[in-house]
VEXTI-360131 format. One record per residue (C-alpha): residue in three letters; x negated, y negated, z negated. Coordinates in pm, whole numbers, plus 50000, padded with zeros to 5 digits. Layout:
BEGIN
ALAXYZ...
***
This chain:
BEGIN
MET078156510525212GLU077306498424859THR078776530224710SER076786552924938ARG073596533824855SER074156537324483GLN074796574424521GLU071426579024691VAL069436560924422ASN067276585824231MET067896573223878THR066006602023717PHE062866593223912ILE063316556023850ALA063846561123477ALA060716582823457ILE058406557923627VAL059886528623434ALA059216547923111VAL055576551623215ALA055246515023311THR056666503122980ILE053936521522790GLY051926491322906GLY054246469922693PHE053696493322398MET049916490122441PHE050306452222470GLY052026452122128TYR049776478421970ASP046516461522066SER047856428121946GLY049006442721613VAL046176466721528ILE044026438421392ASN046496433521106GLY045196452420805THR041566453120922GLN040496417920821GLU039096428220482GLY037056455720642LEU035716432020908GLU034686406220648LYS032956432420437ALA031216450320726PHE030006419220909GLY029746393720627LEU032226370320794SER033456337320656LYS037186329420675LEU036486308320984GLY034486336621137THR037276361121062GLY039786337821227PHE037736336021546THR037066373421543VAL040776380821506GLY041826355121768SER039176364022026ILE041526388822191LEU043736360322312ILE040916346122524GLY040586379722696CYS044366381122739ALA044466348522937VAL041596359523162GLY043066394423199ALA046496381523299PHE044986359123567LEU042616385223709ALA045266412623701GLY047706392023904ARG045106386524173LEU043706422024164ALA047226436024192ASP047436420824540LEU044076435824637ILE044026471124494GLY047596477024378ARG049826474224073ARG049266509923951SER045506508024004VAL045186477023785MET047386492523516MET045006522323515ILE042056498823471ALA043936482823180ALA044416517223020LEU040686524123047LEU039936490022894PHE042186498722599ILE040246531022544VAL036786515222573SER037826486022352ALA039246508522081LEU036186531222072THR033736502022070ALA035636480921814GLY035816510221575ALA032136517921609ALA030876481821628PRO027686476421424SER027946438421442ALA030476410521478ALA029166401921825ILE029806437121958PHE033206437721787ILE034206404921951ALA033036417922289ALA035176449022235ARG038226427922148LEU037666406322455LEU037736438122665GLY040936448322489GLY042336413822565LEU041676419122935GLY043776450722910VAL046566433822716GLY046696404922965ALA046826428923258ALA049536450823103SER051606420523002VAL052066408623361LEU051916440823562SER054386462323372PRO057336438823442VAL056366432423804TYR055966469623874ILE059356476823718SER060956449123927GLU059446463124246VAL060716498724200THR064216492924058PRO067566484324226ALA068626447924195ASN071836455924005ILE069966472023710ARG066596454823742GLY067206431323450ARG068086457723194LEU065176480223290SER062716451123284SER064066440422943VAL062836473122794GLN059336457622814GLN060076435022515ILE061396464122310MET058196483322381ILE056046453222284ILE057796451321946SER057586489321912GLY053836487321979LEU053376460921712THR055386481821466GLY053476513321564ALA050176496121487PHE051456483821150VAL052686518621057ALA049466535821171ASN047336510820978TYR049446515420665VAL049236553420680LEU045466553220733ALA044816527720457ASN047136546120218SER045456579420293ALA042016565020224GLY043026544119925GLY042376511120103SER041306497820442THR037646495920337ALA037586530320172THR036016560220347LEU038496581920539TRP037186608520781LEU033636617720889GLY032206591820652HIS033816562020829ALA035966534920670ALA039716535420732TRP039666502120917ARG037436517521186TRP039916546121231MET042666520221277PHE040996510321605TRP040066545721708MET043666556821661GLN044596534221954THR042846557922194ILE045766582322158PRO048506560422315ALA045936545422555GLY044956580022678ILE048606589722719TYR049166557522917PHE046276565123156LEU047336601223218ALA050986591323267LEU049996565123526LEU048516593123738THR052036606823784ILE053756575723923PRO053566560724275GLU052166527324383SER054636498724428PRO056266500524774ARG056086462424804PHE052306463624762LEU052016492225013VAL053926472825279ALA051816441725211ARG048696462825275HIS050216477525595ARG050446512325443ASP053936516325582ALA054106554225585GLU053226556125215ALA055716528425135LEU058486546725320THR057716578725128VAL057996560724793LEU061146541924896THR062746574525012ARG062126590124672LEU063596559224505MET066706553224714GLY067176579324985ALA066036580525349ARG068646557525508GLU068336529525252ALA064526533425244ALA064216526125617ARG066366494725583LYS064476482725275ALA061066487825442VAL062136465225729GLU063436439525478ILE060166439025282ARG058116436025600GLY060296407025714SER059816388425385LEU056036389725437ALA055956382825811ALA056446345225783ASP053006340425631GLN051176363225876HIS048446372225624ARG047916392125311PRO048866375424980ARG046286350924845LEU046036324524572SER046356295324816ASP049896307224898LEU050986290024576VAL050636257024763ASP053406247325005ARG051396240825322ALA054066218025468LYS054066194825166GLY050546200725034LYS051906205624681ILE052226235024445ARG055536252524504PRO058336243824255ILE058806280924174VAL055226281824042TRP055926253023803ALA059096271023695GLY057066302323615ILE054406283023424GLY057096264023233LEU058896295923131ALA055596311023014VAL054516280522812PHE057876272522652GLN058196308822540GLN055156302722318PHE055756266222224VAL058916276022033GLY056546292121781ILE057546328821791ASN054036341921734ILE053846323521405VAL056396349321288PHE054266377821428TYR050826365621320TYR051546346121002GLY054916359020883ALA053916372820542VAL051536343920469LEU054176318320568TRP056886332120341GLN054466335820051SER053506299220097VAL057106288620032GLY057606309119718PHE058426344819815SER056406373119661GLU054076393819879ALA056456423519861ASP059436401619960ALA057446385920245LEU056536420120388LYS060176431120364ILE061206399920556ASN058736408920831ILE060196444020854LEU063696429120871SER062546405421147GLY061176434821346ALA064426454221316LEU066496424021418SER064156418121713ILE064776452821853LEU068556450121804ALA068586416421981CYS066576430922270LEU069056459622299PHE071816433622333THR069896418222623VAL069396452122789VAL073166457022788THR074136421822900VAL071376407423120ASP072736421923446ARG076286411423356ILE075806376723209GLY072686366923400ARG069256353623308LYS069906316323302PRO072916316723064LEU070976337922815LEU068016314022832LEU070276283822772VAL072016299822475GLY068626310222337SER067226275022369ALA070236259822193GLY070196285721915MET066456282121854THR066726244221845VAL069326245521567THR067616272721361LEU064126257621389ALA065506223421293ALA067186239720992LEU063866255620891ALA062086222120923ALA064746206020702CYS064386233820443PHE060606229520430ALA061116192020375THR062696200020036ALA059806222319921THR057936212719603LEU054336219519508LYS053546246719255ALA050696244919002ASP048446265219231GLY049086241419520GLY051496264619702LEU054976254919819HIS058206264719646LEU061796264519774SER064816264519546ASP066876296519555GLY069656280919762VAL067326264620013GLY065196296020029LEU068256316320126VAL069156291320398ALA065566292920529LEU065646330820533ILE068956331420724ALA067746304820968ALA064466323221031ASN066196355921108LEU068806339121330TYR065896323021514VAL064336357421568ILE067686370221702PHE068116341121943PHE064546344622072ASN064656382022125ALA068076380822289SER066846354922537TRP063366340622588GLY061556371322454PRO062646396322721ILE064036372522985MET060756354223043TRP059096387223135VAL062086397823347MET061996365623544LEU058226364623594GLY058466399623738GLU061216391323985MET061466353724055PHE058516349824293PRO058786358524664ASN056856389624770GLN054076368924929ILE053176350524606ARG054296374824334GLY050776385424234SER049366350224243GLY052396335424067LEU052026360823791ALA048306353323767VAL048746316523684SER051936320923478GLY050466349423274ALA047266329723208ALA049376299723101GLN051416321722866TRP048366335122687ALA046666301022675ALA049786287022509ASN049836316922272PHE046226309522175ALA046936272322124ILE049976278121901SER048386306221697VAL045096288421637SER046666254421563PHE049226266521307PRO046976268520998ALA045526233921066LEU048936218621141ALA050596234320838ALA047796221720613GLY047536187620783VAL050976174620883GLY052936201020688LEU055446228120773THR058256203120832ALA056456185121114THR055046217821252TYR058466234121276GLY059846201121402PHE057476204521699TYR058726239921767ALA062326227521744ALA061566199121988SER060026224222229ALA063166245722211PHE065296214722274LEU063236205122582SER063316241022709PHE067116238622742PHE066856209922992PHE063906226323167VAL066006257323234LYS068976236923355ALA066816217223598LEU064206241623733VAL065236277623669HIS067466294823924GLU069566325723855THR068116358223993ARG070766382923874GLY071656408124145ARG069386392424408GLU067026414324606LEU063336406024567GLU063196399424940ASP065756371624895MET063676351924643ILE062536318224773GLY059796295424647
***
């Protein structure tokens, strides 16, 4: 029976719609990365102080948290594909408005809109992929999301570099009398437009269609995905997984009515989302060049290290794509936690040996600097082979059908809130308690995440979404 089922699966169709869904991950990365390289232009155009620039740059994260929460709830009301289409439109409007903004207030409003799109794409791309793919390959296809996020970040960096280089600087005039930094935002409309048009070609999630009692449409989609015989069986299975609650999904389903407490699976989702940020990965993304310059590397060396980190990230994610459905989610998370604990602790120890230069900056000896560089890149490998992609894989598949949208809403909001807290606190922590204590906190978080996974996270490899329990 298993062989006949696998033969009926339409892998070409599945691969095509997964490719469309993961453009959301690319947009997630692109919109997060496009701000890099525009700070000088923003300061010059709007007369911003360093504090004002920091808030202007970080404002997107507020929109991300709100967008993730609203998208999870809206996905249960109007559909996964419909909300992804709204996200694509938000990307377009945000890019056009940010590029044309005459004031800091309008620019911040535009970035908040973009944040809503990023938050929505971050949670809905993995859940959509989980709901249209067979259980035996669901992990590897969902893992592609992390590769696309990194590709989006890299794409934004490359586009910004090309535009600035063509103009002779980010604040120099490029085309039609507008500064290059404005074109950096307008350029985003190209992938955003492709994303919107591509979404028109894919079907709605069959799990959502069954939940909304649109059974005929669900059966049509399932038939295209897995063949007529398996589609009929799966439709009955999905309907049965929803029947116990006797109502459409809603936020209150996150509470176990028998016990009057939030379901353990919800805490597991929130914990995965928060720990993924508390290990400090976005310090590498947001402050990588500045961090390495602060400990003695030249600007050119620091930028090369960032490029190396990006390449290693993609290679580590490819490892996960190949192994996640063989090894499982939980073992990869545990190995990642252990590896990050050791490498972050090594970084903290290296920073403890740093000396002050005449200009007040930090300096590492050549030997210690090499150890720090190796430790940092091993940390990137451990993260992107485990917590980077696996957190998104698990959030997309771990919740039962009845609470998947709501579970994603609160977990996604928690993830972006933690992202905001870590990103905003880093400069103050580094200046106040120092890099040793700051990285010590990230190491402690990685250490605690190991025991969190052992205690609260259950393996989902190979399990049908209808078999998930909360």
